[in-house]
A tleap script that builds the chain and sets N, CA, C and O, in Angstrom:
source leaprc.protein.ff14SB
mol = sequence {
  NMET ASN ARG ILE GLU THR GLN PRO ASP ILE
  CYS ASN GLY LYS PRO ILE VAL GLN GLY THR
  ARG ILE ALA VAL ARG THR ILE LEU SER HIE
  LEU SER ALA GLY ASP THR PHE ASP ASP ILE
  LEU ASP ALA PHE PRO ARG LEU GLN LYS GLU
  ASP ILE ALA ALA CYS LEU GLU TYR ALA THR
  ARG LEU GLY ASP ILE HIE SER GLN LEU GLU
  CYS ALA CSER
}
set mol.1.N position { 87.834 117.351 100.076 }
set mol.1.CA position { 88.508 118.047 101.096 }
set mol.1.C position { 89.773 117.492 101.248 }
set mol.1.O position { 90.227 117.591 102.388 }
set mol.2.N position { 90.438 116.963 100.465 }
set mol.2.CA position { 91.967 116.085 100.566 }
set mol.2.C position { 92.843 117.302 100.455 }
set mol.2.O position { 93.032 117.925 99.410 }
set mol.3.N position { 93.557 117.687 102.085 }
set mol.3.CA position { 94.613 118.655 102.070 }
set mol.3.C position { 96.032 117.981 101.981 }
set mol.3.O position { 97.101 118.587 102.055 }
set mol.4.N position { 95.850 116.479 101.792 }
set mol.4.CA position { 97.576 116.357 101.807 }
set mol.4.C position { 97.364 115.704 100.567 }
set mol.4.O position { 96.407 115.019 100.207 }
set mol.5.N position { 98.817 116.147 99.729 }
set mol.5.CA position { 98.990 115.656 98.388 }
set mol.5.C position { 100.529 115.167 98.310 }
set mol.5.O position { 101.350 115.433 99.187 }
set mol.6.N position { 100.795 114.469 97.226 }
set mol.6.CA position { 102.146 114.168 96.876 }
set mol.6.C position { 102.309 114.683 95.550 }
set mol.6.O position { 101.429 114.561 94.697 }
set mol.7.N position { 103.523 115.317 95.324 }
set mol.7.CA position { 104.232 115.808 94.234 }
set mol.7.C position { 105.688 115.784 93.762 }
set mol.7.O position { 106.550 116.521 94.240 }
set mol.8.N position { 105.944 114.734 92.627 }
set mol.8.CA position { 107.083 114.080 92.720 }
set mol.8.C position { 108.294 115.077 92.726 }
set mol.8.O position { 109.424 114.644 92.949 }
set mol.9.N position { 108.051 116.523 92.463 }
set mol.9.CA position { 109.059 117.282 92.495 }
set mol.9.C position { 109.147 118.196 93.715 }
set mol.9.O position { 110.067 119.001 93.856 }
set mol.10.N position { 108.094 118.029 94.644 }
set mol.10.CA position { 108.102 118.625 95.802 }
set mol.10.C position { 108.245 117.576 97.211 }
set mol.10.O position { 107.443 116.777 97.695 }
set mol.11.N position { 109.506 117.935 97.574 }
set mol.11.CA position { 109.675 117.291 99.269 }
set mol.11.C position { 110.101 115.856 98.712 }
set mol.11.O position { 110.010 115.012 99.603 }
set mol.12.N position { 110.485 115.405 97.649 }
set mol.12.CA position { 111.186 114.141 97.136 }
set mol.12.C position { 109.694 113.178 96.938 }
set mol.12.O position { 109.815 111.954 96.984 }
set mol.13.N position { 108.471 113.717 96.745 }
set mol.13.CA position { 107.444 113.101 96.615 }
set mol.13.C position { 106.977 112.498 97.993 }
set mol.13.O position { 106.437 111.395 98.065 }
set mol.14.N position { 107.218 113.280 99.049 }
set mol.14.CA position { 106.614 112.791 100.116 }
set mol.14.C position { 105.587 113.611 100.611 }
set mol.14.O position { 105.596 114.821 100.383 }
set mol.15.N position { 104.517 112.955 101.403 }
set mol.15.CA position { 103.155 113.674 101.234 }
set mol.15.C position { 103.276 115.441 102.079 }
set mol.15.O position { 104.020 115.597 103.047 }
set mol.16.N position { 102.771 116.134 101.737 }
set mol.16.CA position { 102.704 117.624 102.110 }
set mol.16.C position { 101.406 118.002 102.075 }
set mol.16.O position { 100.527 117.592 101.317 }
set mol.17.N position { 101.326 118.922 103.059 }
set mol.17.CA position { 99.840 119.701 103.143 }
set mol.17.C position { 99.617 120.689 101.707 }
set mol.17.O position { 100.456 121.449 101.225 }
set mol.18.N position { 98.497 120.475 101.299 }
set mol.18.CA position { 98.425 120.955 100.009 }
set mol.18.C position { 98.889 122.354 99.547 }
set mol.18.O position { 98.667 123.194 100.419 }
set mol.19.N position { 99.440 122.831 98.487 }
set mol.19.CA position { 99.708 124.154 98.374 }
set mol.19.C position { 100.928 124.483 99.446 }
set mol.19.O position { 100.957 125.702 99.618 }
set mol.20.N position { 101.725 123.952 100.058 }
set mol.20.CA position { 102.742 124.019 100.784 }
set mol.20.C position { 104.016 123.082 100.314 }
set mol.20.O position { 104.082 122.281 99.382 }
set mol.21.N position { 105.060 123.491 101.348 }
set mol.21.CA position { 106.221 122.375 101.166 }
set mol.21.C position { 106.255 122.103 102.842 }
set mol.21.O position { 107.276 121.882 103.493 }
set mol.22.N position { 105.052 122.167 103.300 }
set mol.22.CA position { 105.375 121.677 104.889 }
set mol.22.C position { 104.843 119.878 104.846 }
set mol.22.O position { 103.697 119.479 104.639 }
set mol.23.N position { 105.841 119.196 105.061 }
set mol.23.CA position { 105.665 118.184 105.196 }
set mol.23.C position { 104.419 117.318 106.183 }
set mol.23.O position { 104.116 117.841 107.255 }
set mol.24.N position { 103.948 116.413 105.904 }
set mol.24.CA position { 103.057 115.544 106.852 }
set mol.24.C position { 103.547 115.216 108.070 }
set mol.24.O position { 103.060 115.359 109.192 }
set mol.25.N position { 104.937 114.594 107.576 }
set mol.25.CA position { 105.849 114.219 108.639 }
set mol.25.C position { 106.473 115.143 109.889 }
set mol.25.O position { 106.749 114.822 111.045 }
set mol.26.N position { 106.587 116.482 109.152 }
set mol.26.CA position { 107.174 117.582 109.926 }
set mol.26.C position { 105.853 117.631 111.155 }
set mol.26.O position { 106.101 117.236 112.294 }
set mol.27.N position { 104.785 118.030 110.874 }
set mol.27.CA position { 103.496 117.956 111.693 }
set mol.27.C position { 103.163 116.982 112.601 }
set mol.27.O position { 102.635 117.186 113.694 }
set mol.28.N position { 103.435 116.062 112.199 }
set mol.28.CA position { 103.276 114.717 113.189 }
set mol.28.C position { 104.608 114.559 114.217 }
set mol.28.O position { 104.622 114.011 115.319 }
set mol.29.N position { 105.592 115.136 113.588 }
set mol.29.CA position { 106.781 115.496 114.474 }
set mol.29.C position { 106.388 116.411 115.693 }
set mol.29.O position { 106.581 116.060 116.857 }
set mol.30.N position { 105.970 117.295 115.429 }
set mol.30.CA position { 105.362 118.301 116.181 }
set mol.30.C position { 104.575 117.858 117.345 }
set mol.30.O position { 104.856 118.134 118.511 }
set mol.31.N position { 103.507 117.109 116.927 }
set mol.31.CA position { 102.714 116.686 117.853 }
set mol.31.C position { 102.997 115.712 118.321 }
set mol.31.O position { 102.406 115.534 119.386 }
set mol.32.N position { 103.809 114.744 117.973 }
set mol.32.CA position { 104.346 113.689 119.058 }
set mol.32.C position { 105.350 114.289 120.016 }
set mol.32.O position { 105.668 113.611 120.994 }
set mol.33.N position { 105.858 115.429 119.852 }
set mol.33.CA position { 106.742 116.328 120.727 }
set mol.33.C position { 105.812 116.880 121.693 }
set mol.33.O position { 106.327 117.373 122.697 }
set mol.34.N position { 104.850 116.895 121.620 }
set mol.34.CA position { 103.714 117.728 122.741 }
set mol.34.C position { 103.252 119.116 122.199 }
set mol.34.O position { 102.654 119.906 122.930 }
set mol.35.N position { 103.539 119.382 120.930 }
set mol.35.CA position { 103.166 120.571 120.803 }
set mol.35.C position { 101.760 120.715 120.526 }
set mol.35.O position { 101.212 119.791 119.924 }
set mol.36.N position { 101.118 121.676 120.851 }
set mol.36.CA position { 99.504 121.911 120.338 }
set mol.36.C position { 99.262 122.479 119.052 }
set mol.36.O position { 100.127 123.014 118.359 }
set mol.37.N position { 97.787 122.317 118.687 }
set mol.37.CA position { 97.642 122.705 117.169 }
set mol.37.C position { 97.858 124.475 117.129 }
set mol.37.O position { 97.933 125.046 116.041 }
set mol.38.N position { 97.928 125.091 118.183 }
set mol.38.CA position { 98.157 126.432 118.328 }
set mol.38.C position { 99.621 126.652 118.234 }
set mol.38.O position { 100.078 127.671 117.716 }
set mol.39.N position { 100.403 125.659 118.755 }
set mol.39.CA position { 101.780 125.930 118.775 }
set mol.39.C position { 102.197 125.662 117.411 }
set mol.39.O position { 103.198 126.270 117.032 }
set mol.40.N position { 101.618 124.858 116.587 }
set mol.40.CA position { 102.095 124.554 115.240 }
set mol.40.C position { 101.441 125.534 114.228 }
set mol.40.O position { 101.930 125.665 113.106 }
set mol.41.N position { 100.490 126.130 114.564 }
set mol.41.CA position { 99.702 127.218 113.710 }
set mol.41.C position { 100.724 128.582 114.083 }
set mol.41.O position { 100.764 129.509 113.274 }
set mol.42.N position { 101.353 128.626 115.063 }
set mol.42.CA position { 102.102 129.787 115.259 }
set mol.42.C position { 103.233 129.664 114.491 }
set mol.42.O position { 103.765 130.637 113.956 }
set mol.43.N position { 103.735 128.268 114.377 }
set mol.43.CA position { 105.189 128.047 113.900 }
set mol.43.C position { 105.025 128.333 112.289 }
set mol.43.O position { 105.835 129.016 111.661 }
set mol.44.N position { 103.900 127.737 111.726 }
set mol.44.CA position { 103.591 127.600 110.316 }
set mol.44.C position { 102.422 128.344 110.217 }
set mol.44.O position { 101.376 127.700 110.297 }
set mol.45.N position { 102.346 129.569 110.060 }
set mol.45.CA position { 100.997 130.539 109.746 }
set mol.45.C position { 100.283 130.050 108.786 }
set mol.45.O position { 99.073 129.892 108.948 }
set mol.46.N position { 100.865 129.745 107.692 }
set mol.46.CA position { 100.028 129.103 106.387 }
set mol.46.C position { 99.147 128.516 106.659 }
set mol.46.O position { 98.055 128.841 106.192 }
set mol.47.N position { 99.275 127.362 107.566 }
set mol.47.CA position { 98.581 126.135 107.918 }
set mol.47.C position { 97.373 126.800 108.593 }
set mol.47.O position { 97.397 127.863 109.214 }
set mol.48.N position { 96.188 125.913 108.347 }
set mol.48.CA position { 94.791 125.799 109.308 }
set mol.48.C position { 94.701 124.719 110.338 }
set mol.48.O position { 95.668 123.966 110.450 }
set mol.49.N position { 93.733 124.565 111.046 }
set mol.49.CA position { 93.792 123.662 111.814 }
set mol.49.C position { 93.175 122.283 111.266 }
set mol.49.O position { 93.336 121.131 111.669 }
set mol.50.N position { 92.362 122.834 110.138 }
set mol.50.CA position { 92.341 121.552 109.138 }
set mol.50.C position { 93.221 121.057 108.624 }
set mol.50.O position { 92.961 119.994 108.059 }
set mol.51.N position { 94.174 121.391 108.582 }
set mol.51.CA position { 95.413 120.823 107.848 }
set mol.51.C position { 96.057 119.767 108.620 }
set mol.51.O position { 96.499 118.661 108.309 }
set mol.52.N position { 95.978 120.482 109.822 }
set mol.52.CA position { 96.915 119.511 111.026 }
set mol.52.C position { 95.692 118.562 110.963 }
set mol.52.O position { 95.887 117.643 110.168 }
set mol.53.N position { 94.818 118.536 111.407 }
set mol.53.CA position { 93.648 117.395 111.337 }
set mol.53.C position { 93.609 116.327 110.290 }
set mol.53.O position { 93.336 115.139 110.462 }
set mol.54.N position { 93.954 116.994 109.073 }
set mol.54.CA position { 94.207 115.948 107.943 }
set mol.54.C position { 95.698 115.381 107.910 }
set mol.54.O position { 95.794 114.361 107.228 }
set mol.55.N position { 96.702 115.756 108.410 }
set mol.55.CA position { 97.834 115.253 108.744 }
set mol.55.C position { 97.666 113.838 109.661 }
set mol.55.O position { 98.289 112.786 109.518 }
set mol.56.N position { 96.628 114.162 110.637 }
set mol.56.CA position { 96.531 113.053 111.541 }
set mol.56.C position { 95.531 112.115 111.144 }
set mol.56.O position { 95.622 110.968 111.581 }
set mol.57.N position { 94.502 112.452 110.311 }
set mol.57.CA position { 93.953 111.487 109.647 }
set mol.57.C position { 94.334 110.890 108.504 }
set mol.57.O position { 93.613 110.083 107.917 }
set mol.58.N position { 95.620 111.278 108.060 }
set mol.58.CA position { 96.506 110.788 106.915 }
set mol.58.C position { 97.096 109.694 107.573 }
set mol.58.O position { 97.011 108.598 107.020 }
set mol.59.N position { 97.745 109.799 108.773 }
set mol.59.CA position { 98.734 108.853 109.382 }
set mol.59.C position { 97.666 107.768 110.059 }
set mol.59.O position { 98.161 106.657 110.248 }
set mol.60.N position { 96.300 107.926 110.443 }
set mol.60.CA position { 95.629 106.961 110.696 }
set mol.60.C position { 95.200 106.018 109.839 }
set mol.60.O position { 94.981 104.829 110.070 }
set mol.61.N position { 95.075 106.728 108.654 }
set mol.61.CA position { 94.698 105.601 107.526 }
set mol.61.C position { 96.089 104.840 107.073 }
set mol.61.O position { 96.110 103.634 106.827 }
set mol.62.N position { 97.296 105.728 106.991 }
set mol.62.CA position { 98.444 104.915 106.907 }
set mol.62.C position { 98.305 103.465 107.779 }
set mol.62.O position { 98.257 102.394 107.175 }
set mol.63.N position { 98.254 103.528 109.021 }
set mol.63.CA position { 98.151 102.863 110.226 }
set mol.63.C position { 97.167 101.343 110.079 }
set mol.63.O position { 97.425 100.169 110.349 }
set mol.64.N position { 95.877 102.075 109.485 }
set mol.64.CA position { 95.000 100.980 109.025 }
set mol.64.C position { 95.554 100.215 107.929 }
set mol.64.O position { 95.610 98.986 107.980 }
set mol.65.N position { 95.877 100.742 107.154 }
set mol.65.CA position { 96.266 99.956 105.810 }
set mol.65.C position { 97.471 99.180 106.062 }
set mol.65.O position { 97.719 98.277 105.264 }
set mol.66.N position { 98.484 99.438 107.313 }
set mol.66.CA position { 99.524 98.842 107.365 }
set mol.66.C position { 98.771 97.641 108.559 }
set mol.66.O position { 99.447 96.658 108.861 }
set mol.67.N position { 97.706 97.775 109.025 }
set mol.67.CA position { 97.559 96.458 109.913 }
set mol.67.C position { 96.643 95.627 109.173 }
set mol.67.O position { 96.619 94.412 109.367 }
set mol.68.N position { 95.802 96.256 108.244 }
set mol.68.CA position { 95.062 95.449 107.273 }
set mol.68.C position { 96.339 94.433 106.245 }
set mol.68.O position { 96.160 93.250 105.957 }
set mol.69.N position { 97.243 95.031 105.947 }
set mol.69.CA position { 98.130 94.225 105.275 }
set mol.69.C position { 98.880 93.175 106.026 }
set mol.69.O position { 99.219 92.124 105.482 }
set mol.70.N position { 99.211 93.529 107.610 }
set mol.70.CA position { 99.652 92.322 108.381 }
set mol.70.C position { 98.885 91.254 108.449 }
set mol.70.O position { 99.369 90.141 108.242 }
set mol.71.N position { 97.550 91.429 108.752 }
set mol.71.CA position { 96.359 90.780 109.064 }
set mol.71.C position { 95.998 89.645 107.579 }
set mol.71.O position { 95.534 88.511 107.696 }
set mol.72.N position { 96.256 90.132 106.622 }
set mol.72.CA position { 96.352 89.259 105.311 }
set mol.72.C position { 97.452 88.439 105.237 }
set mol.72.O position { 97.369 87.374 104.626 }
set mol.73.N position { 98.779 88.885 105.932 }
set mol.73.CA position { 99.925 87.852 105.522 }
set mol.73.C position { 99.441 86.714 106.432 }
set mol.73.O position { 100.049 85.644 106.459 }
savepdb mol mol.pdb
quit
């Protein structure tokens, strides 16, 4: 169920929602600005709620990895 991918030739290899050119960062920016899932789905009709949840999960995993690296230092 991996909905996040990176492709070197799409968005300079930044993480995107699979099968789109919508960057994870874009979705997270909308969420941090206070947009709801429905707001984002209206703005990006190709997305599904699961895609937005996958962006949040991706960010959480990155945060966990970052925390682990800091603790190991």
